[in-house]
N, C-alpha and C positions, 0 to 999 in steps of 0.2 A: 343585345335588345335596341331597336331604333326606337330612341323615347321622343314621343313628337313633344319641339320647343317652341315657344310663340316669342316670338324678342320683338318689341316698340322698336321705333326709333331712338336711339340714343343720342340726346342733345344735349350739350354742356359738361360740365366738368364733375368727370369718374374719378375717385382717386384725385391723383395728382395730375389727370393727363388727359385733356379734352378728345373726344372722340367724335363731333359733332363732322356731320356732312355740312358744313358749312358752304357758300358760295363766295365768303369774301376770303380771296386769297393770300392776303395779309395776319388772318388770326394766327395768334400768338398760341404755341403747343409746348406743354410742359415737358422738360426733359432732367431730372433728377440725379442719369448716375445711379440709382439704387441697383443693385445687385444681391439680391440675398441668393444666397444658396440653399435651396430645397434639401429634404432629405433623401438620399441614393448613393449609388458609387460616385468615387470621384472620375471614374475614366468616364461616365457618360456625359462630363460635363461638356467635353468636345468632340465627340465622337459622331462620327458619319455611319450610322449600321446600311448594309449592303444585305438585299433579299436575295436567298437562290429557293428558286425550287428546285426542290433534287433531282426528280424524273426529266429534266431537260436542259440542264447545265452542262453538263459534261461525262461523256459514256465514256469508262476505261477501258472496258474490256467487251468491246464490240456490239455487245446485245442488243442496241437498240433504246437501252434506257437508259439517263444519268446514272450516277450512284454517288456514294461516299469516297471514293478510291479517286473518281473525277473532280470532286471537290476539293480534297486536301492536293492534288496535281496543279490546281489554280488558287491554291492560296498566296501564295506570290503574286500572281495578278491583281487580287483582290488588294493586297498589301501595298502596291504599287500605286493603286488608283486613289489611296489616302484614307481606306474606310478605317473605323477603329474597330466596327467589331460586323459582327453574320447575323444572320434572321433567316434559320433556317424552317423553311414548309415541313408538315408532319412525314417522318420516315418509318413511322410504328409498323410493324404488321396489320395488314388489314386485307379485305375483299379488294380493295379499290373503286367502289360504286361512288365515292366520294374524294377521290385522287389522294385516299392514307387519311382523310379530316374521320372518316368511320374507322376508326381502330378497333381492330379483334385479339388486340395484348399492349398493353400501352409498356411493359418491360420487354419487347424483341423487337427488333430491328425486322423490317418486311427483306427477305432473301433478294430481290433484286437490286436493292440500296447495300447490301452487303450485315454484315454482324456487330454482333455488339463491341468484339474489337474493336471493329474500320471505325465506330463511333467514338471510342477513348481514344484511339488515334491521331481521329479528325479533331476532338479536342486539344491535344497535346500538340498537334503541329500549329493550330492555330496560335494557342498560347505561348510556342516559341520564336513567333513571329506579331506576337504583343497585341494579337486580337481576341476579340471577346464573341462568341457563339451562344445566341439565346435560342431556345426550339419552341415551334408552336406546339403550344399543354391546351387540349381540348377537354374542359372539363364537363360541358355540358349533355354531351351524349354519347353513345359509343355505335359499332355497326349488331345490327342484329346477330351477328357471328360470334358475338362477344363469349367468352364464356359464363360472365356473368348473368348476361341475359339469357341465355339458354338455359343456364339454371330458373332464373325467376320467370321464367313460363311453363315449369314443371306445375301440376296442380298440386302438389303436394307443398306445405310451405316450410321453408329453408332460407338459409341465411342470406340467399341473394331474391329473396320475397318481393322488398320492399325496398331495393338499391335502384330499382326504376318506378315512374308514374304510373301504374294501375291502378282503373278503377276495380270498386269491388266486386262486380257482373258485367255480363256484357249486355244486360237487360235491367235496366233500374230505374226508378223515375226519377224524372228528372235530367235523363239521360241526351234530350235533343241537348240540353246547355252545353255540353261536353263532346257530342261528338264529332265536332272540327279539329282538329290536330290530336285525334286518337284515331289508333287502328284499329277495328275493327275483326273479332272472329281468325284471330295468325296462329292461335296454337289451344291447345287442348286446355289451358288454364280459363276459366272462366271472367273474361276480364276485358277492357280495352288499354290500350297502354299507348302512352303521348308519345308524340314523334316531336323533333326537336328543330328539325329542319328537312332533309328527306324523308322519307317515309319506312328508309331501313333506319332511319338512327334515333333508337329510341332514347328518350332524356333523362339521365341520370334523375336520382329525387332528393333534391336539397330542403325539400318541403315547400308547406303551405304559408307563407307569410299570413292571411285571412283563413282561415278553417269555412267550409260551406257545413254548416251542422247536419245538412240532410243528406252530406256525403261523407261517411264515417274513415273511408279507402285516402281521403286527405291525411296528409301526416305531418302534423307543424315540424318545423324547422330544427327544435331539439327533441324529435324523437330517434329512442338510440338507433332505429337500423339506419336513420341519416345521418346522425353524428358517425357511425360505423362506415359510412360512405364518405363522407369528407374527408377522415381520419384517413382511408386508404387512396381517397386522390392528392393528398398532403404527401403519400409515401410515394408514389410515382415524381409526385416533385422532389424528394429526396433522395430515389434512384439516380434520376440522371444528373441532379447537380454533385453526388456520390462519383458519378462516370467523368465528372469534370466539365461538364457545362456551366452558365457561367448568368443565365435567366429565361425569361418565357415570355411570348407573345401569349395571352391566354385571349380564345377565340370564344367569340360571342360572351364576353365574360359579363353581360350583365343582366341572363334571361338564366339565372340557374335556378333562384326561389320562386316559385310560381304564385300569380297573384301577388304580385310586390309591384312598391310604387319605386323601388328601388334602392331600400332602408335597409331590408332584411338581407338582399345580396352584397351589399356593403358591406354589412356587420360582418358577415362571413369572410370576405376578401381580405377584414381588418382582420381577422384570426390568422389568414395566411400572411399578411404580412408579419405578424407579430412572430411565427414560429417562423418564418426566414428569418428577420432581422438574431433571431436567439440562437439559431440553428446554422444559420448559413448566411452570417452577415455580408453586404454588399451585392448581394443576391437582386438585379435587373428586373423590374417586372413591368408592360407595356400592355392597357388590355385594348378590346376591341368592344369600346363601350361607348363614342363618339357623346362622352358627355363627360368632361373633364370635373366638375366642379362636384359628380359623385365618384367619378372612380377615381379620382388623384386625391380628393380631398377625402371620402368618408371609406372607401375603399382602402388607400394605401398604397395606391398603383404609384411606382415611380413616372409612368407617363400612360398616355393616353392616345389613339386614335381619333381625332375629329375628322370625318368625312360622312360617317352617314344622319346629313342632314342637307336640306334645301340648297344653302347659298354655295356647299360646296360646289355644288355645280357649276356658279357664278365663274369658276377659275377653267375649267378644261372641258365638263363633260356635255355642256349643252347641244342638244342636238336633236333635230324634231324626227328624224329617223328613229331614235330610242328614245323621245319623250315628245309626243305631240301638242305636249303642253309648254315646251320649250320656245322659248323665240328663237334658240338657235344660235345666240350671239354669248359667246364666253369671253371675260379678260382677255387670257391669253390667245385668242385669234389675232391673226396680221390684220384683218378687217378693222379690227378696231372700233367695234360697236359693243364692247361689251361696261360692265358695270361690276368697278371693285369693292366698291361703298358697301353691297348688302353683307358681302363675304365678311369685312372688316368689324363690322356693326357684331355677327354672331360670332367672331371670332374674338375680339376684347370683351365678348358679356363673361365669355369660360376663362379667359386669358389674366383677365382684372381678378377674377375670384380662388384661381386653382396655381399661380403662380410659386405661393409663400411654398404651397405642398409637394409640389412635382411641376411636369411639365408636360406639353402640346406635341404630340407627332400630327402632321398633315402630310399623310402618304399623296405620292404624286405619282401616282399609281401605285398596284400591287397585284396578286393573282385573281385579285375580287373586280377589281378594275381596269378599266380600255388605260392604254396605254397610253402616255403624254404623245408619242408620236399617232395622232387621229388629226381627222380634217384635215388631212396636207400641210401638218407643221411641217417647215424646215427645220435646218441644224442650228439656223439662226435663230428660232423659236424658241427650239431651245434650249438654247444657251440662258434666252432669258427667265425660262423656267425654273432653271438650274438654281440660275441667280439668286432666284425668290425661293428655293427650297433649301437654298446652304446659307441663308443671311435670314431668319427667323429664324425667331427663339426655339427650345423646345429640341427633339433628336429629331435629324432628319434622315428619313429614310428612303434609299435607292433602288428601287427593282431591276435586277438583272436585266441588262441588255438593253435599259434605257437612255446608260451612260454611252451609249454607240448608236441610239437613235433607231432603236429597230422599231417597226409600223406593226400596229395594231390590222391584225390578218382578218377580214369578212371571210365568213362563208365557209368559215371550218368546221368539219363534221367533231361533234360532242363524243367528247372521251371521258372516261369516269366523271360523270356530273356535270362539267366544262358548259353547261348551258348560259342564255343569256349573256352571250358574246366572251363570255371565258377562254374559251375555246383560243380566239386569237391574240389571247396576251399571254398565251404561257405554254410560247411555240420556242424550241431550243436554241439557245445560246448560239450566235453567227460570231466564228472565232477566229477562220480563216476564208481564201474566195477559193477552199477546195472541196471536198467529196462531204456531201452534207453542210456544207460550210463549217467544216471542222468538229463538229458536236460528236459525231460519231462515226468508226468505218462499216456498222452495218450496211445492209440494203435500203434502200429509200422504202420499200417498202416495209421493212421491218423495223421502222423508226416508232416508239411511245407517240410521237406527232410529228404531222412533217414539218420541214426546214424552208424559210422560205428563199428560194434559189431564185427569186426573181434580178432584175442586171443592176438595181440600184439597192440592193439590200444591204447595209452596213455589214461590216467586221472591223473586229478587235486588229488584227494584222495590220490591213490597211490604213486604218487611223491612227495605229502607234507609229508609221511614218512620216503623217504629217502634222505638225507642231500646230495646226491651225484648226485642226478636227474637234469635232464636239468632243470626244474623248480624250483629248488631251488638255481643251478647254475646261471639262467638267475637273480634272485632274488641277487644275489651276485653281478653282474655285471650292474645291476642297484644300485644297492647300491654305486657302485665306483662310475657310472658318478653321481649319485647326489654328493658326498661328495669333489670331488675334482674339485677343481680350474681351472687346465687348461683341464678339461672335458665339460666345460660350451660351452654354444652353438657357443656361440663369436670366444671362444680360437683361437691360431691362429694353424694349420693344415700345416706341411710341411712335404713333401713324401721325405724320406732317402733313399729307395731304394726300386727301383719298375722297374726291368727291363722286356723286352721284351722276354716271353716263361720261366719264370725262378721263384723259390720260392728261400726263403718268402715273402712277403711285409713287409715293414717299414715305422714306421712315427712318428713324433713329434707334439705331441701337446703341445702348450706352453702359459702359461697366468702371462706376467711378469717373476718373478724365478722360479714360478712353471713348470715345465718340467717333463714329461709322454714319454717313446719309448715306441710304440703299435709294435707289430711284431706278425704274423702270419702268418702258413703254413698250408694251410687245405690238403697240399700233403699227402697221407700214405707212407712217408720216411723222415728219415731225412735231415734235409737241413742246409746249413750255410750261412751265411754273413758277412760281413765287411763291413767298413763305415767310415765315418767320419763326426763329428760332428764339429761345426763351434765356439765353446763355449767348455768353462772349465765347467765340472760339477763335482760337488761330487759323491762320488763312490754310483754307482746304484745299485737300490734293487728292486728284485723284489717283487710288489707289490700284484699281481694277475694273475693267470695262471701258466706256467710253462716251462720255458726256461733256457738256460745257458748263460752270459754274461760275455766277459772281453773286460774289457775298458782301455786305457792308459789315457792320458790328455784329449784328441780328438777322439781316435780311438775307433773302436768297432765293436764288434768281435761277435756273435751271434751264435749261435746251439740250433737248436729247434727241437724237437722231433717230431715221423707222428702225423699226424691230433691235433695241437696245439697253442695254441696263449699263451702270455707272454704281461706283463704292466710291463715296468720298471720304477722307479723312477731316473733322472738325472738330477735333479735341477740344476739352476745356483750354482757355487762356489762361495761362500761368498770373 
């Protein structure tokens, strides 16, 4: 669910922190060292998640499609990167009209990926390396090929008739109101079914929060058939947790209950949290909701992806080609015409109200978002982005290949529902300079998707040998993230320099007396900033990146070179 959010300009003191977009460079900002651990597994407090798209990661058997055995063979690479957990996109049985998000059986592995035994062995091998694995869980719809849906199409009432949202008949009074989003004339059943994304993905029936009295086919959230469906979807979770997975990324988590403002959907997810805590304590869940106040506070999720909102585009994605309404300037473009203040305002609105209950995950690319290497960005540009990703609070996620600077490819043919440019961010992982960049031994024409074979296409093997490569810079930043108490997921976050249309961006991360000052300058020019910290700190020390700092007792001045980041230790003075 993409919830519309209206943010007013936040000026003044909010809680113990000021997030004003002030023009006064010497404004005081309050850092308390407050760092309360929210509920959730302890391992998630400093884990970096690495997202793997199975069909394009590594092909172990030469059929042109990545597979579970291929992921097993690359676990040492993931561990060597410094990641603590893996998010796997769907690998269940599917007709693959939408790359596996259209499941036809939640309890089977698609043959192209392997078997249930392969999945179980993947979990076991990951755990041997102290890696956790979370799976993509798709609770809002299935494929039209799923046996549940096929049974629901039967004109004769049966167990599955109400497991999907069907109207009472194909023609009925007031149907015009419901024609959008429903598929008409699909089968012999007299009714229209609701689709939740593509037309072939029928919506599972979690009920209606507010019923239309003229439409008796709308079922309440506590209808016995709705409750039976909900319990079966919990059984899907039980199945995979028993197999050995450690949690779930919950696709379209906010879109379950219909005609809902989020209240009933969140109430359902809290029942999921309760059952997980009772039966599988320590299970990690991250929502695709993009509204942590609901997902974390009311739905009980450990974390929430925060990206389906306007200010997210201010970071990387502003392109007139993609959206004519955008001005074309992103904060992380080296031209230096972007604005970080809009993002900070939106982020702080969610962060301050959710930090006691869970985390925020800001995705810096994934299978639905353009790769961060777009707009002509260089490896230096990407290093600044990774410095941001790995020093923000919450749970950082890295999309496979971004750690070596794989490019967003344009003009790729659509495969398995990869419209809206998504084909160009789902290309095969580039392991070496050999055949198909080491992804597969199959003929190029037999590959699931074409590999970037351009002369400047990066690869793992080449970057392994270069200590200054993006891969090794990312490893260094992950090591910093994993080691520093002030970079724990729950450690306090205080923006101290976040002016509109101004560079750099600076913030403090604090955990008790451990405190770090992070300064980011994506612009291709030298920039300076001065501000005041509200506490006496020991002599600042540069611990990562490159920048110059001058400090009095509380006054701070920084000078940042073009396209640079710096992390300074500014611990509380004893």
